N, C-alpha and C positions, 0 to 999 in steps of 0.2 A: 543501491536501493532506488527503485523507481516508483512512478505513480501508479500503483496497481492494487492494492488488495481489496478494497471495497468496490464492488462493481455496480454502477447505476444501470437502470434499465431505460430503454427508449421511452420517453415520457409521453403520455397522452393528455389531452385537455380535460378528460373526465375520468374518474375512477369509481369503481363500485367495490368498496371495501367489504371484507367479511367481518361482521361484528365480533365473531368469536376469536379472531386472531389479530385484530387491528386496534391500534391506539392512535389518538390524534393529539397533536400539540400545536399551539399557535406559532406561526412564523410570520415575520413582517418584512416587507420590502418597500422601497420607495414607491413602487407602482401600485401595490395592492396588498390587502391582507390575504395570506394563503394558509392552507392547511397542509401540514406535512404528515404523510401517512407512513408508518413504519410497521412492517410485519416482523415477527421474531426471526425469520430467516432471510429477510430482504437483503440484497447486496448494497442498496443505498435507499434513500428516501425518494418516494414519488412526490412531486409537488403538484397539487391539484387546486385550480382556482375555485374559490368558493363563490357560487352565484346565488345561493339561497339562504345561507346562514349569515347572521349579523355579526360582524367582527367584535363589537363591544360586548355582545351577549356571550360569545364564546370566551372572551377574555375574563368576564365576570365569573363564568363557571370554572374557568381554569384556576383562578386564584381562590376559589371556594373549596368545596369538599374534594374535588378532583386534585387540586393543587396540593392539599394536605396529604392525600393518599400518595401522590408522587414523592413528596418530601419524605414520607415514612418509608416508601420503597427504596429511595436513594440511601437513606440511613442504613437500611438492612443490607443493601449491596455493599456499602463501605465496610460494614461489620464483617461481611462474608470474606472479602479479600484480605482484610487486615489480619485475619486469623493466620494468614501465611507469613506474618511478621513475628509470630511467636518463636521463641528460641528453638523449640524442637523442630520446627519446619526449616529454619535457617541453618540449623546444624546439618540437616540432610544435604543442603547445598554446599556448605563448607567442607564436608567430608569428600566431596567430589574433586577437590583440588588436585590431588595426584593423578586422578583419572583424566582430568582436563589437560594436564601437562602431557600425558602420553597419547591421548586420543583426539584432542581438539587442536592444540597448538600446531601439530604437524600439517594441518590443512592450510596454514598460512605459507605463502611462498617467500623465499628469501628475496630481499630487495634486488639483488643482482640477477635473479632469475625472472623478475617480473617485467611485463611489458610497460612501456611508458608512453604518454601521449605523442611524443615525437616519433615513436616507431610507427605510428598510424597515419601521420599527416606530413605534408611537405615541410621540409626543414631548410631554411635559407642558408644555414651554416654548412650544410652538406651539399646542397644543390647549386649554390651560387645564386646571384640575383636573377639571371635569365632563366635558369632551370626552375627556380622557385615560382616565378611569375607564370611560366608555362604550366607547371603542375597545378597551380591555383586555378588557372583558366580551365584546365581539364576537369578539375574537381567541381567547379561551378557548372560546367556543361552537363556533367553526369547528375548533379543534384537538381538540375532544372526539370528532370523527368519525374521527380517525386511529387505525388499529389499533395494538395494543401492539407487534407485531413491527417496525413501521416506527419506532415511538418508540425501541426499543432500538437499531436501526441508526443513528438520528439521534444518540443519545448517543455512540456509538462514533465516528461521523464528526466530531462536534463536538469530542470529546476529542482526536482525532487532530489536528484543526486547532489546538487550543489548545496542543499540544505543539510549537509552532513553534520554541522555543529549541533543541530537539534537532536539528531539521532545519538550522537556520542553522549550528549547530556542525558538522554533517556536511559541509555545503558548504565550510566553512572548513578542513576537513582535506585537501581536494583540492590536491595539489601543483601549483604553476604558476598557480593561479587564486584562491588564498585572499586574503582581506582581512587582511593581516598586522597592520595597526595599528588596524583598526576604522574608519578614515577614508581608506583608500587611494583614490587617484584613478584607478586602472586601470579599464578597462571591465568586467573580470571582477568586481572588488570592488563597483563601482556596481550591477552586475546583481544580485549577491547581496543587497545591502541593499535595492534596489528591489523585488526579488521578495519578500523577507521583509516589507516594508512593506505590499505588496498582500495577502499571505497573512494578515497579522495581523488584517485586518478579518473574515476568514471565521469564526474562532472567536468573535470578539466578537459578531457578529450572530446566530449560531446560539445562543450562550449566552443572550443577552438574550431571544430568542424563547422559549426553553425556560423561562426564569424567568417571563415574562409569561403563558405559556400555562396554567400551573397543572397540567400533566400529569406533572410530574417531581418526584421527591424531590431537590431541588437540592443538599442537603448531601451526599447519597451520590454524586451526579454530580460534584460538586466534588472529593470524595475520589478518585474514579476518575481525574480529570485529574491530580491531584497525584501519584498512584501512577505513572501512565504516564510523566510527566516524570522522576520519580525513577528509574524503571527504565531509561530510555534506549532505545536502538535499535541493534541489531547489523546491520551491513551488510557484504557481501562486498567484498573489495578496498577497504578504507575510505579509502585515501589516493590512489587512482588516479582522475584526471579522466576517463579513458576509461570505466572501469566505472561511475563515479559518475554521469556524465551520461546513460548508458544507463538506469541505474536511475530517475533523475528523469524522463526522457522517458516511460518506461513508467508510472511512478506518477502523473504528472500526467494522462495520458490515462485511466487507471483512475479517478482521482478525478473527472474531468469526467463520466465515464459514471455513476458512483455518485450524484453529486449530481443529474445529469439524470434518472436513474431515480427518485430520491426526489421530485423536483419533479413528475414525471408521475403518480406513484402517490398522493401526498398531494392533488394537485389533484382527482383522481378521487374522493377522499373529502371534498371540500368545503373544503380549507384552501388558499385562494388566497394568503394571506400567506406561509406556509412555502414554497409552490411558487415564489413570486417570489424569495424569498431563495435557495433552492437553485439556481434558474435563474441568478441573478446570480453565485453562487459558481462554478457550472459554466462560465460564460462566461470568468471569470478563468482557470480552470484550463486551458481550451482555448488561451488566449494563452500561458500558461506552457509547455504541452505543445509548442506551435509553436516556442518558443525552444529548448528542450532538444533537440527533434527536429532543428532546424537545426544546432545545435552538433555533434551526433553525425554528422549527414550530412556535415558538413565534415571531421570526423575520418576518415570512410570515404573521402572524396575524397583527403585528404592522406596517409593511412597505412592503406590497405585491409586489409593483412594483420594488423596489430596490432588494428585495429578489429573485424574479424570474429572473431578469437580472443577478444577481450574480451567480445563479445556472447555467444559460445558458453559462455564461462566463467560468465557471469551466469545464463544460461538453464538450464544444467545444475544450478545451485544454487538456482534459483527466484528470482523477484522477491519478496522477503519483505515482508510487510505491515508498514507503519510502526507499527501499533497492535498488533502480535503479542503484546506484553507487557501489554496492558490486562486488568484484572480488576475484579470487583466486591467484592473483599475477602473473599469467602466460598467461591467455587468454584475449586478448583485448575485445573480444565480449562475455565475460562470461555470462553477465546478459541475453543476448538474448538466449543463450543456456539453461540457467537455466529456463527461461520462458517456453520453450518447455517441459522441464522435468516436471515442475509443472502442465502444461496442461495435458500431457499424463498420469501422475500419478493420476490425479483427485484431487489434493490438492486445486487448484484454477484455474478456467477455464473461458473462455469467456462467457459461460452460466451463471456463477456466477456473472460476471460483469453486464450482462443484468438484471438479477433478482434483484440485488441490486438497479440498476437504477430505475426499475419499482416499487420496494418496497418503496423507499424514495419518489418518486413522488406521490405515493398513500398516504403516511403518511403526506405529506405536501399539499395534495389536489391541485396539480399543474393544473390538467385538469379543475378543477372547478373555477379557478381564472378568474374573470371578472371585478368586481368593483374596481376602483382605479388604473387600469392599463393604462399606457401611450401606445402610438403606439409601442414604442420600447419594452415595457413590454409584449404586446400582441404577438409581433413577437418572443420574447424569449419563451413565453409559448408555442406557436405553434411549435417552434423548439424542445423543450423538449418533447412534446407529440408525435412527430414523431420519436424521437430518438430510443426508444426500437425496433421498427420495422426495422430501419436501422441496428442496431446491430444484430438483428436476421438474416438478410440476410447475413451479414458479418460472422456470426456464422456458417451458413450452409456451406459457402465456406471454412471456417477454418477446419471444420470436414472433408471435402473432401481432403484438403491438408494433414491433419493429417494421414488419411488412406493411402495416397500415400507415405508419409514420413516413415511410419512404414515398408514399403517394402524395403526401403533403409535407415536404421537408420544411423545417423551421430553422433557418440559418441566421447567424449574426456576424457582423464584421469583427474580425479579430486583429488587433493592432500588432500582434507579434509577426504577422505576415502581411503587413502594410494594408490592413483593413479589408482584405479580401474576405468574402462571405464563406463561412463553412457551417 
């Protein structure tokens, strides 16, 4: 799993929100009071400096009538997803046990057939001291050609992979599928453990590559990993298997795209070792995507009304990036800056977000849904079918802002790469 699902847009210093689709909330930073603008289909928040509004006045309004409305809305949202905890919904999931055994577990590779980090990198036990040193020097020389913006994206993707304990705990919150004892024999529990075991190699191999390459301040990188795991990860509808498996299907496809893009870009800069590593990780993520996509597809078959409403719930609130809380320990808005770097570098873009949305909706045949839908279900289907075009319009504006931002780049020193500006 990599740092990919919610995509930020290249930010500008001023924004002109559409009152019909925009909400504001107060955000604070050590430097200034800011307004965070969110659209229903935005990939991430735009942060706009407030030059005309008084921060205390906004705060007073926020805790007044607007604050009460938000609390009421939040309560309604909780009630909506908690309906998926009802016995009849969880029974749908439990009845998939035999199907998971037959159609999902085979997507895991046996340990003996799986690649390991030592297959990808110099191994002193095999090469001997001189051979190992020579291989490391060659690896460092090839890594020297990789641009700084790709290195920053690699750190974030690696840190996200290293935060695996967070993701396993997320999966074990899903009602009806969790591994209650840590050694449960159910197909669901064995999938969670097998998936975690395969994912564990991703952070390991990327971390070792970074250490051997000499391109990174590894102490600062390691601190970033520790901060991210300590911070955790917030997810909408955190106990619902319906919502949760939709999130993981989206996230795994996004991760495969990000690692695949990284492989392509670093190969073009002469680093075949890193390209091979990222390609191997991307292949794993594609298998994992297939598993979660199959699970959600089965939920659509068995319970289409509940499934389409769950998908609309998630997409209205955006598929939040698992590394959204990553930071370098210095910049309060680091993630927003990182998002711009990833977009401009071509690692993961708003276009990728849209393409994933379109792909999964085709896979789950959302547009074809008709029989068995309630009025709410039909409204959810219609919202989802219109969503890609909304994102496309947003995408066009993002490209325009990106072109403008390129003329006046806003860089910051990043300690992961020895305070070079990106």
